[in-house]
DRENPA-3360 file (N, C-alpha, C; in nm, 2 decimals, always signed):
BEGIN
1 = MVDIHHEG = +20.54/+1.96/+15.13/+20.65/+2.06/+15.15/+20.60/+2.16/+15.26 ~ +20.69/+2.19/+15.35/+20.67/+2.29/+15.45/+20.76/+2.41/+15.43 ~ +20.70/+2.53/+15.42/+20.77/+2.66/+15.41/+20.76/+2.74/+15.53 ~ +20.87/+2.79/+15.58/+20.87/+2.88/+15.70/+20.94/+3.01/+15.66 ~ +20.87/+3.12/+15.68/+20.92/+3.25/+15.64/+20.94/+3.33/+15.77 ~ +21.05/+3.40/+15.78/+21.08/+3.48/+15.89/+21.17/+3.60/+15.85 ~ +21.14/+3.71/+15.91/+21.23/+3.83/+15.88/+21.25/+3.90/+16.02 ~ +21.37/+3.96/+16.02/+21.41/+4.03/+16.14/+21.51/+4.13/+16.11;
9 = TCDAPLDV = +21.54/+4.22/+16.21/+21.64/+4.32/+16.19/+21.75/+4.31/+16.30 ~ +21.87/+4.32/+16.25/+21.98/+4.31/+16.35/+22.05/+4.44/+16.36 ~ +22.12/+4.46/+16.47/+22.19/+4.59/+16.50/+22.33/+4.58/+16.45 ~ +22.35/+4.58/+16.32/+22.48/+4.59/+16.25/+22.46/+4.63/+16.11 ~ +22.56/+4.69/+16.05/+22.55/+4.73/+15.91/+22.54/+4.60/+15.82 ~ +22.49/+4.62/+15.70/+22.48/+4.51/+15.60/+22.60/+4.43/+15.58 ~ +22.72/+4.50/+15.56/+22.84/+4.42/+15.53/+22.88/+4.33/+15.65 ~ +22.86/+4.38/+15.77/+22.89/+4.30/+15.89/+22.80/+4.18/+15.91;
17 = AFAYLDDY = +22.67/+4.21/+15.90/+22.57/+4.10/+15.91/+22.59/+3.99/+15.81 ~ +22.61/+4.03/+15.68/+22.64/+3.93/+15.58/+22.76/+3.85/+15.61 ~ +22.87/+3.92/+15.65/+23.00/+3.85/+15.67/+22.98/+3.75/+15.79 ~ +22.90/+3.78/+15.89/+22.88/+3.69/+16.00/+22.81/+3.56/+15.95 ~ +22.70/+3.58/+15.88/+22.62/+3.47/+15.83/+22.70/+3.39/+15.72 ~ +22.78/+3.46/+15.65/+22.86/+3.39/+15.54/+22.97/+3.30/+15.59 ~ +23.01/+3.32/+15.72/+23.12/+3.24/+15.78/+23.05/+3.11/+15.84 ~ +23.07/+3.00/+15.77/+23.01/+2.88/+15.82/+23.04/+2.84/+15.96;
25 = RNAPTWMF = +23.15/+2.88/+16.01/+23.19/+2.85/+16.15/+23.10/+2.91/+16.25 ~ +23.02/+3.02/+16.22/+22.93/+3.08/+16.31/+22.80/+3.01/+16.32 ~ +22.76/+2.93/+16.22/+22.63/+2.87/+16.22/+22.59/+2.79/+16.34 ~ +22.67/+2.71/+16.40/+22.63/+2.64/+16.52/+22.61/+2.73/+16.64 ~ +22.67/+2.85/+16.64/+22.66/+2.94/+16.75/+22.52/+3.00/+16.76 ~ +22.45/+3.01/+16.65/+22.32/+3.07/+16.66/+22.20/+2.99/+16.61 ~ +22.23/+2.89/+16.53/+22.12/+2.80/+16.48/+22.08/+2.70/+16.58 ~ +21.97/+2.71/+16.64/+21.92/+2.62/+16.75/+21.91/+2.48/+16.70;
33 = GLSTFAPA = +21.98/+2.39/+16.76/+21.98/+2.25/+16.73/+22.08/+2.20/+16.63 ~ +22.15/+2.30/+16.57/+22.26/+2.26/+16.47/+22.38/+2.22/+16.55 ~ +22.41/+2.09/+16.55/+22.52/+2.04/+16.63/+22.65/+2.03/+16.55 ~ +22.64/+2.01/+16.42/+22.76/+2.01/+16.34/+22.73/+2.08/+16.20 ~ +22.82/+2.16/+16.15/+22.81/+2.22/+16.03/+22.95/+2.24/+15.98 ~ +23.00/+2.16/+15.88/+23.14/+2.16/+15.84/+23.14/+2.14/+15.69 ~ +23.25/+2.20/+15.63/+23.26/+2.17/+15.48/+23.27/+2.03/+15.45 ~ +23.20/+1.99/+15.34/+23.20/+1.85/+15.29/+23.34/+1.82/+15.23;
41 = DGAPDHGL = +23.38/+1.70/+15.24/+23.51/+1.66/+15.19/+23.54/+1.71/+15.05 ~ +23.64/+1.79/+15.03/+23.69/+1.83/+14.90/+23.61/+1.95/+14.84 ~ +23.51/+1.99/+14.91/+23.43/+2.11/+14.86/+23.48/+2.24/+14.91 ~ +23.46/+2.35/+14.84/+23.50/+2.48/+14.89/+23.42/+2.51/+15.01 ~ +23.46/+2.60/+15.10/+23.39/+2.63/+15.22/+23.33/+2.77/+15.22 ~ +23.32/+2.82/+15.09/+23.26/+2.96/+15.08/+23.21/+2.98/+14.94 ~ +23.10/+3.06/+14.93/+23.05/+3.10/+14.80/+22.98/+2.99/+14.73 ~ +22.94/+3.03/+14.60/+22.87/+2.94/+14.52/+22.94/+2.81/+14.50;
49 = GAKFDATF = +22.86/+2.70/+14.52/+22.91/+2.56/+14.51/+22.97/+2.51/+14.64 ~ +22.99/+2.59/+14.74/+23.04/+2.53/+14.87/+22.93/+2.43/+14.92 ~ +22.99/+2.32/+14.98/+22.90/+2.22/+15.04/+22.93/+2.20/+15.19 ~ +22.83/+2.17/+15.26/+22.85/+2.15/+15.41/+22.77/+2.02/+15.45 ~ +22.83/+1.95/+15.54/+22.76/+1.84/+15.61/+22.70/+1.90/+15.74 ~ +22.58/+1.87/+15.76/+22.51/+1.93/+15.88/+22.43/+1.83/+15.96 ~ +22.43/+1.84/+16.09/+22.35/+1.76/+16.17/+22.27/+1.85/+16.26 ~ +22.14/+1.83/+16.26/+22.04/+1.90/+16.34/+21.99/+1.81/+16.44;
57 = AVKPVTIK = +22.01/+1.84/+16.57/+21.97/+1.74/+16.67/+21.89/+1.82/+16.78 ~ +21.76/+1.79/+16.79/+21.67/+1.84/+16.89/+21.59/+1.72/+16.93 ~ +21.61/+1.67/+17.05/+21.54/+1.55/+17.09/+21.39/+1.56/+17.07 ~ +21.33/+1.46/+17.01/+21.38/+1.33/+16.98/+21.43/+1.31/+16.84 ~ +21.45/+1.42/+16.77/+21.49/+1.42/+16.63/+21.63/+1.45/+16.60 ~ +21.70/+1.37/+16.52/+21.83/+1.40/+16.46/+21.82/+1.38/+16.31 ~ +21.86/+1.49/+16.24/+21.85/+1.49/+16.10/+21.99/+1.53/+16.04 ~ +22.03/+1.45/+15.94/+22.16/+1.48/+15.87/+22.13/+1.52/+15.73;
65 = STIEITEW = +22.21/+1.61/+15.68/+22.20/+1.65/+15.54/+22.33/+1.71/+15.49 ~ +22.35/+1.70/+15.36/+22.46/+1.77/+15.30/+22.39/+1.88/+15.21 ~ +22.43/+2.01/+15.23/+22.37/+2.12/+15.16/+22.48/+2.19/+15.07 ~ +22.43/+2.25/+14.97/+22.52/+2.32/+14.87/+22.47/+2.46/+14.86 ~ +22.56/+2.56/+14.85/+22.52/+2.69/+14.82/+22.49/+2.70/+14.67 ~ +22.36/+2.74/+14.64/+22.32/+2.74/+14.50/+22.30/+2.88/+14.45 ~ +22.31/+2.98/+14.54/+22.30/+3.12/+14.50/+22.38/+3.20/+14.60 ~ +22.47/+3.29/+14.56/+22.55/+3.37/+14.65/+22.58/+3.50/+14.58;
73 = TQHEVIAF = +22.54/+3.61/+14.64/+22.57/+3.74/+14.59/+22.61/+3.82/+14.71 ~ +22.73/+3.87/+14.72/+22.78/+3.94/+14.84/+22.69/+4.05/+14.88 ~ +22.65/+4.05/+15.01/+22.57/+4.16/+15.07/+22.42/+4.15/+15.03 ~ +22.39/+4.04/+14.95/+22.25/+4.03/+14.91/+22.18/+3.90/+14.94 ~ +22.24/+3.79/+14.90/+22.17/+3.66/+14.92/+22.27/+3.54/+14.94 ~ +22.22/+3.45/+15.02/+22.29/+3.32/+15.03/+22.17/+3.22/+15.03 ~ +22.18/+3.12/+14.93/+22.08/+3.02/+14.92/+22.14/+2.88/+14.92 ~ +22.08/+2.79/+15.00/+22.12/+2.65/+15.01/+22.02/+2.55/+14.96;
81 = KSVQGFKN = +22.06/+2.44/+14.92/+21.97/+2.33/+14.88/+22.04/+2.20/+14.92 ~ +21.97/+2.11/+14.98/+22.03/+1.98/+15.01/+22.06/+1.90/+14.89 ~ +22.17/+1.83/+14.89/+22.21/+1.74/+14.78/+22.21/+1.59/+14.83 ~ +22.20/+1.58/+14.96/+22.20/+1.44/+15.02/+22.13/+1.45/+15.16 ~ +22.06/+1.34/+15.19/+21.99/+1.34/+15.32/+21.86/+1.41/+15.33 ~ +21.83/+1.47/+15.44/+21.70/+1.54/+15.46/+21.68/+1.65/+15.36 ~ +21.57/+1.65/+15.29/+21.55/+1.74/+15.18/+21.51/+1.88/+15.24 ~ +21.59/+1.98/+15.22/+21.56/+2.11/+15.26/+21.63/+2.22/+15.18;
89 = WSTWRFSE = +21.58/+2.34/+15.18/+21.64/+2.45/+15.11/+21.61/+2.57/+15.18 ~ +21.69/+2.67/+15.17/+21.67/+2.80/+15.23/+21.73/+2.91/+15.15 ~ +21.67/+3.03/+15.17/+21.72/+3.15/+15.10/+21.72/+3.26/+15.20 ~ +21.84/+3.32/+15.22/+21.86/+3.43/+15.31/+21.89/+3.56/+15.23 ~ +21.80/+3.66/+15.25/+21.82/+3.78/+15.17/+21.85/+3.90/+15.27 ~ +21.94/+3.98/+15.23/+21.99/+4.09/+15.32/+21.96/+4.22/+15.26 ~ +21.91/+4.32/+15.34/+21.89/+4.46/+15.29/+21.92/+4.56/+15.40 ~ +21.96/+4.68/+15.36/+21.99/+4.78/+15.46/+21.86/+4.82/+15.53;
97 = AGDEHTKI = +21.86/+4.85/+15.66/+21.74/+4.89/+15.73/+21.79/+5.01/+15.82 ~ +21.86/+5.11/+15.76/+21.91/+5.22/+15.83/+22.06/+5.21/+15.83 ~ +22.12/+5.31/+15.89/+22.27/+5.32/+15.89/+22.34/+5.20/+15.95 ~ +22.29/+5.15/+16.06/+22.36/+5.04/+16.13/+22.27/+4.93/+16.16 ~ +22.18/+4.90/+16.07/+22.08/+4.79/+16.09/+22.06/+4.72/+15.95 ~ +22.04/+4.59/+15.97/+22.02/+4.50/+15.85/+21.89/+4.42/+15.86 ~ +21.81/+4.42/+15.76/+21.70/+4.33/+15.76/+21.74/+4.20/+15.69 ~ +21.71/+4.09/+15.76/+21.74/+3.96/+15.71/+21.61/+3.88/+15.69;
105 = DVVFSYEL = +21.58/+3.84/+15.57/+21.46/+3.78/+15.53/+21.49/+3.63/+15.49 ~ +21.44/+3.54/+15.56/+21.47/+3.40/+15.53/+21.34/+3.32/+15.50 ~ +21.36/+3.23/+15.40/+21.26/+3.13/+15.38/+21.33/+2.99/+15.39 ~ +21.28/+2.91/+15.48/+21.33/+2.78/+15.50/+21.22/+2.68/+15.46 ~ +21.26/+2.58/+15.38/+21.16/+2.48/+15.33/+21.22/+2.35/+15.35 ~ +21.13/+2.25/+15.38/+21.17/+2.11/+15.39/+21.06/+2.02/+15.34 ~ +21.10/+1.90/+15.30/+21.01/+1.81/+15.24/+21.03/+1.68/+15.32 ~ +20.91/+1.63/+15.37/+20.91/+1.51/+15.45/+20.90/+1.39/+15.36;
113 = PGGLAGKA = +20.97/+1.27/+15.41/+20.95/+1.15/+15.33/+20.80/+1.11/+15.33 ~ +20.77/+1.02/+15.24/+20.63/+0.97/+15.24/+20.61/+0.86/+15.34 ~ +20.48/+0.81/+15.35/+20.45/+0.70/+15.43/+20.44/+0.74/+15.58 ~ +20.44/+0.63/+15.66/+20.42/+0.65/+15.81/+20.55/+0.72/+15.87 ~ +20.66/+0.69/+15.82/+20.78/+0.75/+15.87/+20.78/+0.90/+15.85 ~ +20.73/+0.95/+15.73/+20.72/+1.09/+15.71/+20.62/+1.15/+15.80 ~ +20.51/+1.09/+15.82/+20.40/+1.14/+15.91/+20.45/+1.15/+16.05 ~ +20.53/+1.05/+16.10/+20.58/+1.06/+16.23/+20.68/+1.17/+16.24;
121 = LGRALEPI = +20.77/+1.18/+16.14/+20.87/+1.29/+16.14/+20.80/+1.42/+16.14 ~ +20.70/+1.44/+16.06/+20.62/+1.56/+16.06/+20.57/+1.60/+16.19 ~ +20.51/+1.51/+16.26/+20.45/+1.53/+16.40/+20.56/+1.57/+16.49 ~ +20.68/+1.51/+16.48/+20.79/+1.55/+16.57/+20.85/+1.68/+16.54 ~ +20.86/+1.72/+16.41/+20.92/+1.84/+16.37/+20.83/+1.97/+16.39 ~ +20.70/+1.95/+16.38/+20.61/+2.07/+16.39/+20.64/+2.15/+16.51 ~ +20.64/+2.10/+16.63/+20.66/+2.19/+16.75/+20.80/+2.24/+16.76 ~ +20.90/+2.16/+16.71/+21.04/+2.19/+16.71/+21.07/+2.31/+16.62;
129 = AAVTIRHS = +21.00/+2.32/+16.50/+21.02/+2.43/+16.41/+21.00/+2.56/+16.47 ~ +20.89/+2.58/+16.54/+20.85/+2.71/+16.60/+20.96/+2.75/+16.70 ~ +21.00/+2.66/+16.79/+21.10/+2.69/+16.89/+21.23/+2.72/+16.82 ~ +21.27/+2.64/+16.72/+21.40/+2.66/+16.65/+21.40/+2.80/+16.59 ~ +21.30/+2.84/+16.53/+21.30/+2.98/+16.46/+21.31/+3.09/+16.56 ~ +21.23/+3.08/+16.67/+21.24/+3.18/+16.77/+21.37/+3.19/+16.84 ~ +21.43/+3.08/+16.88/+21.56/+3.08/+16.95/+21.67/+3.12/+16.85 ~ +21.66/+3.07/+16.73/+21.77/+3.10/+16.63/+21.77/+3.25/+16.60;
137 = DEALRRNV = +21.65/+3.31/+16.58/+21.64/+3.45/+16.55/+21.70/+3.54/+16.66 ~ +21.66/+3.50/+16.78/+21.71/+3.58/+16.90/+21.87/+3.56/+16.91 ~ +21.92/+3.44/+16.89/+22.06/+3.42/+16.90/+22.14/+3.49/+16.78 ~ +22.08/+3.48/+16.67/+22.14/+3.55/+16.55/+22.15/+3.70/+16.57 ~ +22.04/+3.76/+16.61/+22.05/+3.90/+16.63/+22.15/+3.94/+16.74 ~ +22.15/+3.87/+16.85/+22.24/+3.89/+16.96/+22.38/+3.88/+16.91 ~ +22.41/+3.77/+16.84/+22.55/+3.74/+16.80/+22.60/+3.83/+16.70 ~ +22.52/+3.87/+16.60/+22.56/+3.97/+16.50/+22.59/+4.10/+16.57;
145 = AAYYAETR = +22.51/+4.15/+16.66/+22.53/+4.27/+16.73/+22.66/+4.27/+16.81 ~ +22.69/+4.15/+16.87/+22.82/+4.14/+16.95/+22.94/+4.13/+16.85 ~ +22.92/+4.07/+16.74/+23.03/+4.06/+16.64/+23.06/+4.20/+16.59 ~ +22.95/+4.28/+16.56/+22.97/+4.42/+16.52/+23.04/+4.50/+16.63 ~ +23.01/+4.49/+16.75/+23.07/+4.56/+16.86/+23.22/+4.52/+16.87 ~ +23.25/+4.40/+16.84/+23.39/+4.35/+16.85/+23.47/+4.41/+16.73 ~ +23.41/+4.42/+16.61/+23.48/+4.47/+16.49/+23.50/+4.62/+16.50 ~ +23.42/+4.69/+16.58/+23.44/+4.83/+16.59/+23.55/+4.86/+16.69;
153 = G = +23.58/+4.76/+16.77/+23.69/+4.78/+16.87/+23.65/+4.85/+16.99;
% end
């Protein structure tokens, strides 16, 4: 199992930052390599029990997974776990960091398949993971700040 922990602060109040991340339609705009992220057939698209089909594509790797929200508390936490495909899970925690700032603390974990295929995938994912986190964090902070500016009018 591989665990990646990252925390950052964005320039928006807690309720705005949470609302931005809670809207599944925003995910492909900031998550580097996430090419599709859509509600799974028949599943709710919000809150506890919502399921999403996701495709992560950064050459030479394309990974598909169906994830489910396993924990959701407004303005506090959103947690996902894969229920099909590539095994992964993540927990996003939100806390105030001043009047108009929000700290977002994320732990993303994934499990590689065994054998030679798993080793090959691990070698391919290792350099991609660092780039993905850096680009995703930058895009997320930029997008949340822009979203906040738009909501303020």
